[in-house]
C-alpha positions as CSV (number, residue, x, y, z in Angstrom):
1,M,107.1,102.5,98.9
2,G,109.1,102.1,95.9
3,R,105.6,103.2,93.6
4,R,104.9,106.3,92.2
5,I,102.1,108.7,93.7
6,H,98.5,108.5,92.2
7,F,96.6,111.5,92.8
8,V,93.2,112.1,91.8
9,V,91.1,115.5,91.6
10,D,87.7,114.4,93.0
11,P,86.2,116.6,96.0
12,Q,83.1,113.9,96.0
13,G,86.3,111.6,96.6
14,W,87.7,114.0,99.6
15,C,84.7,114.6,101.2
16,C,84.2,110.6,101.4
17,M,87.8,109.9,102.3
18,G,87.8,113.1,105.4
19,L,84.3,111.1,106.6
20,I,86.3,108.0,107.3
21,I,89.6,109.9,108.4
22,F,87.2,111.5,111.2
23,V,85.4,108.3,112.2
24,W,89.0,106.8,112.5
25,L,90.5,109.5,114.5
26,Y,87.1,110.0,116.6
27,N,87.6,106.3,117.7
28,T,91.1,106.3,117.8
29,I,91.1,109.6,120.3
30,F,87.8,108.9,122.5
31,I,88.3,104.9,123.1
32,P,91.3,105.0,124.8
33,K,90.9,108.0,126.7
34,V,87.3,107.1,127.7
35,I,87.4,103.3,128.3
36,L,91.1,101.7,127.5
37,F,93.0,103.9,129.8
38,P,90.7,104.7,132.9
39,H,90.3,100.8,133.0
40,Y,93.8,99.9,132.8
41,E,94.8,102.3,135.6
42,E,92.2,100.7,138.0
43,G,93.7,97.5,137.0
44,H,90.3,96.0,134.9
45,I,92.3,95.1,131.7
46,S,95.8,94.5,130.7
47,V,97.9,96.7,128.7
48,V,97.6,94.4,126.2
49,A,94.3,95.3,125.0
50,I,95.6,99.1,124.8
51,F,98.4,97.8,122.6
52,C,95.9,95.8,120.2
53,Y,93.8,98.4,119.9
54,Y,96.4,100.9,118.5
55,F,98.0,98.0,116.5
56,C,94.6,97.8,115.0
57,S,93.9,101.6,114.3
58,L,97.4,101.8,112.6
59,F,96.8,99.0,110.6
60,C,93.6,100.3,109.5
61,I,94.8,103.8,108.6
62,A,98.1,102.7,107.0
63,S,96.1,101.0,104.5
64,L,93.3,103.4,104.2
65,L,96.5,106.1,103.2
66,R,98.3,103.8,101.1
67,A,95.2,102.8,99.2
68,S,94.1,106.1,98.6
69,V,97.9,107.3,96.7
70,A,98.9,104.1,95.5
71,D,98.9,103.9,91.6
72,P,96.1,101.3,90.9
73,G,97.9,100.3,87.4
74,K,97.3,103.4,85.6
75,L,98.7,102.6,81.4
76,P,101.8,104.7,80.2
77,E,100.9,106.8,77.2
78,N,103.3,104.3,74.8
79,P,103.1,100.5,76.7
80,K,105.6,98.2,75.9
81,I,103.6,94.9,74.4
82,P,105.2,91.6,74.5
83,I,105.2,90.3,71.3
84,T,103.6,86.7,72.7
85,E,100.7,88.8,74.3
86,R,100.1,91.2,71.5
87,E,96.7,89.0,70.6
88,Y,95.5,89.8,74.5
89,W,95.7,93.5,73.9
90,E,92.8,95.7,72.8
91,L,92.1,99.2,72.0
92,C,90.0,101.5,74.3
93,N,87.5,103.1,72.6
94,K,87.8,106.1,75.4
95,C,91.0,106.8,75.6
96,N,92.3,105.3,72.1
97,M,95.3,103.6,73.7
98,M,96.4,99.9,73.6
99,R,95.5,98.1,76.9
100,P,95.5,94.6,78.2
101,K,92.2,92.5,78.2
102,R,90.4,93.0,81.8
103,S,91.5,96.4,82.0
104,H,89.0,99.3,82.2
105,H,88.7,103.1,81.5
106,C,88.0,105.3,84.6
107,S,86.1,107.9,83.3
108,R,86.4,109.6,86.9
109,C,90.2,108.9,86.7
110,G,90.6,109.8,82.9
111,H,92.6,106.8,81.8
112,C,92.3,102.8,81.7
113,V,93.5,100.9,84.5
114,R,94.9,97.6,84.5
115,R,92.6,94.7,85.8
116,M,90.6,97.6,87.7
117,D,87.8,96.4,90.0
118,H,86.0,99.7,90.8
119,H,86.5,103.3,91.3
120,C,85.8,103.6,94.8
121,P,85.3,107.0,96.5
122,W,85.9,106.4,100.1
123,I,89.4,106.2,99.4
124,N,89.5,108.8,96.7
125,N,90.9,106.1,93.9
126,C,90.4,103.4,91.9
127,V,90.5,99.4,92.8
128,G,92.9,97.9,90.4
129,E,95.7,95.2,89.7
130,D,98.8,97.6,92.0
131,N,96.4,98.6,95.0
132,H,93.7,96.0,95.2
133,W,95.8,93.9,98.3
134,L,95.6,97.4,99.7
135,F,92.3,98.1,99.6
136,L,91.5,94.0,101.1
137,Q,93.8,95.0,103.7
138,L,91.9,98.3,104.8
139,C,88.5,96.2,104.4
140,F,90.0,93.6,107.0
141,Y,91.6,95.7,109.2
142,T,88.3,98.6,109.2
143,Q,86.0,95.1,110.5
144,I,88.5,94.5,113.2
145,L,88.8,97.8,114.5
146,S,85.3,98.2,114.0
147,S,84.2,94.8,115.9
148,Y,86.9,95.7,118.7
149,T,85.0,99.1,119.5
150,L,81.9,97.7,119.6
151,I,83.0,95.5,122.0
152,L,84.8,97.8,123.9
153,D,81.6,99.6,124.1
154,F,79.9,97.0,125.3
155,C,81.9,95.8,128.4
156,H,82.2,99.3,129.4
157,Y,79.0,99.1,130.4
158,Y,77.7,95.6,131.0
159,Y,81.0,93.9,132.0
160,F,83.9,96.2,133.3
161,L,83.6,96.9,136.7
162,P,82.3,100.7,137.3
163,L,85.4,103.1,137.3
164,K,86.1,104.6,141.2
165,K,88.1,107.4,139.9
166,E,86.6,109.7,137.3
167,N,87.0,113.4,136.9
168,W,83.8,115.2,136.2
169,D,85.3,118.3,135.2
170,V,87.1,116.7,131.8
171,F,84.8,117.0,128.8
172,V,84.8,113.3,127.9
173,F,83.8,112.1,131.6
174,R,81.0,114.7,131.4
175,H,79.7,113.5,127.8
176,E,80.6,109.8,128.3
177,L,77.3,108.7,127.5
178,A,76.6,110.7,123.8
179,L,80.5,110.2,122.8
180,L,80.1,105.9,123.2
181,R,76.6,106.2,122.0
182,I,78.2,108.0,118.8
183,S,81.2,105.7,118.2
184,A,79.1,102.6,118.7
185,F,76.6,104.0,116.0
186,M,79.1,104.8,113.7
187,G,80.9,101.3,114.4
188,L,77.5,99.5,113.8
189,I,77.2,101.5,110.4
190,I,80.7,100.9,109.2
191,L,81.1,97.3,110.3
192,G,77.8,96.3,108.4
193,G,78.6,98.1,104.9
194,I,82.4,96.9,105.3
195,S,81.4,93.4,105.8
196,G,79.0,93.2,102.8
197,L,82.0,95.1,100.7
198,F,84.6,92.5,101.8
199,Y,82.5,89.3,101.1
200,T,81.8,90.4,97.6
201,Q,85.6,91.3,97.4
202,L,86.4,87.8,98.2
203,M,84.1,86.0,96.1
204,G,85.4,88.0,93.4
205,I,89.2,86.9,94.2
206,F,87.8,83.5,94.5
207,T,86.0,83.3,91.1
208,D,88.7,85.5,89.3
209,T,86.6,87.9,87.9
210,T,86.4,91.6,89.1
211,S,83.2,93.5,90.3
212,I,82.9,95.3,86.8
213,E,83.3,92.2,85.2
214,K,80.7,90.7,87.1
215,M,78.0,93.7,86.0
216,S,79.0,93.7,82.3
217,N,78.6,89.3,82.3
218,C,82.1,89.2,80.3
219,C,83.8,86.9,82.4
220,E,84.9,84.4,80.1
221,D,84.3,81.5,82.4
222,I,84.5,79.4,79.0
223,S,87.7,80.7,77.8
224,R,89.6,81.6,81.0
225,P,90.6,78.5,83.0
226,Q,89.9,78.5,86.4
227,K,92.5,78.7,89.4
228,P,93.0,77.4,92.8
229,W,92.1,80.3,95.4
230,Q,95.8,79.9,96.5
231,Q,97.2,81.3,93.3
232,T,94.4,84.3,92.8
233,F,95.3,85.6,96.0
234,S,99.0,85.6,95.3
235,E,98.6,87.4,92.5
236,V,96.6,90.2,94.1
237,F,99.1,90.1,97.1
238,G,102.0,90.0,94.5
239,T,103.2,87.2,96.9
240,R,102.7,83.6,98.0
241,W,103.8,84.3,101.2
242,K,100.7,84.3,103.1
243,I,102.0,86.0,106.5
244,L,102.9,89.0,104.2
245,W,99.1,89.1,102.7
246,F,98.6,90.5,106.2
247,I,101.4,94.0,106.2
248,P,100.5,96.8,104.5
249,F,104.0,98.0,105.0
250,R,105.9,96.4,102.3
251,Q,105.9,96.8,98.1
252,R,104.0,94.4,96.5
253,Q,106.0,92.7,93.7
254,P,104.0,91.5,90.7
255,L,104.3,87.7,90.4
256,R,104.8,88.3,86.2
257,V,101.5,86.7,85.7
258,P,100.1,87.1,81.9
259,Y,96.8,89.4,81.9
260,H,94.7,86.3,80.0
261,F,95.3,83.5,82.2
262,A,98.0,81.5,84.4
263,S,98.6,77.9,84.9
264,H,97.9,76.5,88.1
265,I,100.3,76.3,90.7
């Protein structure tokens, strides 16, 4: 969407991302087929429940694919350094290129990334200034989709009325219990992992520090003024319109904030 595609050649990252896509595809196919559509046909649930599930599924896969191919903030070979900000740039000791402070060199990708948070194998890409907002959306919608799936798995056995019309010749109904147990297991694993990751990401934005800065203890709390949370989130998502923070089908526009700090809003 107006941004260049960033593709990382990493077999390990391909395997991790392929696993995530498999889990998403598994639940997107079997949950509606085993739970949503049969209960809707017998009048146990509303069509809204089906639309909400596919809505969450669509936003989840959209944020995953966009975060994996979006340019995280790769620096060009000959960056144009504003005269007023030259003192806030430094030389990378790995690639010998000038970069703004708070950038980091990713050894897996082989280049520096503006305001790099970490390299995530699950999206096979770095999480940096230009795709951090997509990574946050991915964590958010993955939690919603996993929670929704677990609720449906529970309600199918303990809340919804038993199905009267079941075609036991169909594979999904002959192996219904096994399929839903696998779905519940994957949902619990992903929900637990993503919830912890999402919490650390939110705390990092609230404190305006990246994961790398936390690990290296170079947050510069004394020299860098604290910002209100509205400003830090607006800088990450590229807009002050909070409703747009939840939409992955858009183009991020930087707020033109200096790399080292920004005044309060």
